[in-house]
N, C-alpha and C positions, 0 to 999 in steps of 0.2 A: 279431218280433225278427229284424234284418238278418243272414241267413246263420247263425243260431244254432239248433241242434236240441236240444230238451229230451230227456232220456233217455226212451226207451220201455222201461218196466221189463221187460215180458215178453220183448221181443226181445233186450234186453241179457243176460238170464239164458241165453237160448238160445245167443247168440253165445259167451258164456263157456264153456258146456258143450261146444261143438264146437271151440273154439279159434279165435283170430283169424288169418285168412289174411293180413291186411294187416300192414304193417311195425309192429313193436312199439316202435320207438325213433324219436324225432324228432332234431332237430339236437342236437349236442354229446352224443350217445348217452344222453340222459336218457330213461328208459323212459316210454312212453305210459301215461297213467292212463285208466281206464275207469269211468264211473259205473254203480253197481249198486244196485238197490233191495233193502234188507233187509226181507223180507216180515214178519218178526216185529215189527220196529220201525215199518215203514211209512216209513222214511227212506232216503235215498241216501248212500252213501259212495263213495270212490274206491279202486280196486284195480289192481294190476298184471295183466298178461296171465296170469300163473300163479296168480292168485287171492289173492296177498298183499294184505292190507288196508293202505293207506297213509294214508287219511283216514277216520276212523270215520264210520259212518252218522249224519247229522245234518241233511241238507238235504231240502227239499221238491222242488226241481228242481235239475238239474245238467246241464251241457253236456259234450260231448266237447271235445277240444283245439281252441282257437281261437287261432291264432298264438302258442302257448305258454302260454295262459291257460285257466282253467276258470271259467265264470260259475255261481254258485250262489245259491239263495234259501232263506229260511225264512219260514214264515207261521204264524199262529195258526189252529187248527181247532176245530170243534165235534165232539162225540162222540155216537155212538149209545148207547142204553140198555145195550147189552152191553159197552160200553167201547171198541168199535172206532172208530177215528178216521174222520171223514168226509173224503173226498178233497178236496172243494172247500174252499179256505181262506176265512177270514173276510175280506170286502173291506177293503182299505186297511190290511192288516196285513203285507203282504209286504215283506221287507227283502232287500237284495242284498249279496253280497260277491264277491271275486275271489281265486282261488287261482293261484299260480305253477306253473311246470312240475313242481316237485317236491311239490306239494300244500300248500305254505306259503301263509298268508294274505298277499296283497298289499294288499287292501282288506278291512277287517273289517266285520262287521255294525254294530258300534258307530259306524262313520263315518257311518251313516244317510243314505246316498245313495238317492234315490228310484229310480234306475235306473243300471245300468252296462252298457256294451257295448264290444266290441273292434272297431275299424274301421281296416283297413289297418295293424294292429299298434299303434295308439294306443288308450289307455284313455279312453273318453268317459264322463263322469259327468253325472248330472242331480240337482239339488236345488232345491226351491222354484221349479220351472218355469224354471230357468236351467241352461245347459250349460257345461262346461269340459272340459279334457283334462289328465290326469296322466301322469307317467312311472311306471316300474316300482317306484319308491321312494316313490310318492305325492307327489312334488314337483309343484307346479302348473306346467304348461307354458302352458296357456291358462286364465285365471281364469273362474270360474263367473258370468259376467255376460251371456252371450249368450242370446237368445231361441231361436235355432236354431244348430246346428253340423252341417254335412254334410261328412264327410271324403272327399275325392276321392282323395288319396294323402297320404303323410306330410308333404308340403310344400305342399299346396294344400287349404285348408279353407274352405268357403263358410259365412259367418256372418251372423247377423241381430242387429242392435242398434238399439234405439229405432225398430223397425219398418222399418229400411232394411238392405239386403243389401250385403255386401262380401266380400273374400277375405283370409284370413290365412295365414301359414305356421305351423309348429309352435312357433316362438319368439314367437308372438303379434304378429309384425310385420305391418302392413297392406300387402298387395300391391295390392289394389283397394279404393279408399275406399268408405265406406258411403253410397252415392249412389242405389242402385237399389231399385226396388220388388220386383223378382224377378231371380234369377240361376239359370240352368239350362242343360242341354245341354252340360256340360263335355266338352271334347275335348282330350286331351293330345297335344302334338306332340313326342314324345320326342327325335327326332333334332335338333330345333331348340331344345330347352329352352324351350318356349312352350306356350300353350294358348289355346283359344277358349272363350268363354262367350256365351250368349244373355242379353241384359239387357232389362229393361222399366223404363221411366221415364215417368211422366206419361201413361200410356196408349199409349205408342209402344215399339217393340222394335228392337233393333239387335244387333250382334255385336262384342265387344271381344276383344283379345288380352291377354297377361299384363301388358302395360304400360298397360292401360286405354286403349289406342288403338282407335278404332272402325275395324274392317275392313269393316263394313257399317253405315252411319249409321242413327240412329233414324228410324223411319217406321211407317206403318200396315201392319206385316207380322205374319204368323202363322207364325213359325218353329217347326218340329217338332224339328229336330236340326241340328247342325253337325259336319262332319268336316274334316280337313285339305285335302280336295279338293272338297267339295260341301256343299250345304245342302238340307234338306228343308223345303219351303214349302207351306202350305195356302192355296189361293185359291178362294173361292166354293164350298167344300164338296169340292173336289178337291185332289189333292196333286201337286206337281211337284218334280223334282230339278233344282236350279239351281246356277250357279257363284257366285263372290263378287261378281259384278256383277249378280246376280239374273237372268242370262240362262239359258234352259232348256238343260240338258245332254241331257235326253231330251224328245222332243216329246210323248210320251204323257202324258195326265192319268190319275192313278191313284186308285182308291178307298181304298187303304191304302198307307202308305209309312213305314217305320221301320227303325232299325238292329237287326241281329241278331248272334248269336254272342257269346261271352264277351268277346272283344276288340273287339266292335262294328266288325268289319272287313268286314261285308257289309250290303247294303241290301235289304230285302224290300219288294215292291210287289205289289198286286193290281189287275187291270183286265180286264174282259170275260171273267171266268171262268178267267183264267190267273194263276198265281203266278209272280213273277219274282225272281231273285236277281241283284243287281248288285254290282260292286266299288265302291269309294268314288268312282271317276271315272265311274261309270255304264256300265261295260262289262258286258254280259250274261254271267253265269256259267252259269246254267241256268234253265230254266222248266218248269212242270208244270201240267197242268189241275187245277182244283179239283174235289173230289168233290161230286157232286150239282148242279154248275153247268153249264148248257148254254151253249155259245157262241152 
């Protein structure tokens, strides 16, 4: 589950007993809720920092705050002879719901979604192997007709329909038509209100922008990533950093080459026992010898 931590019952109780050092309030001064396991019931409820119960214990799993929401689940369980409930749930009995910032149900168990997740503040739901997106009032923003949905941000959503990939915005408007076998390597160009995507079609790969214009034509390329300044390219088992004309930015061939950091604003590479960090234009930021590797 992307960036979603289920409650660790023991640690939660310890944290509550010593008090939370982190901020107890989120935006609009709505108090943070904390999932706590009731050991007698074996179920999780939500509490304020001071121990006040807000949502009665009733869940099998529960998350911390995810963009103002709390994802919860219920399952059927078998029981031991002494009446104690087995921790493992019975397969295919898990149901999901979503709570709002105040502990109210935004999506109920009765809605029968196979899965719910929060991605970049959007509510993504799954039912019958199809995906869609709802708003906070359960209004359908993107209908449940897509085989895949990958939210890059609130206005850029990679989607799969009839085995072809395209790009939508949150209004279900098509930004990139459903023409491609694969779409990956999303790179936002915030200052230019644009983005780049690596696309594959009929066994060939290229790079397009927000307007579905090819900035690198389709060809026999093995692209690893694209940034606003450079491209990671694999050739014959080695990796190169190249420009948009596929000309080398760095002459070195690397054993490894990929984007690092939360904002993906650095490139990491390995070659000949040395690890290198570059900026997106290929300028060396730092390097370090690799442990246990002799030059």
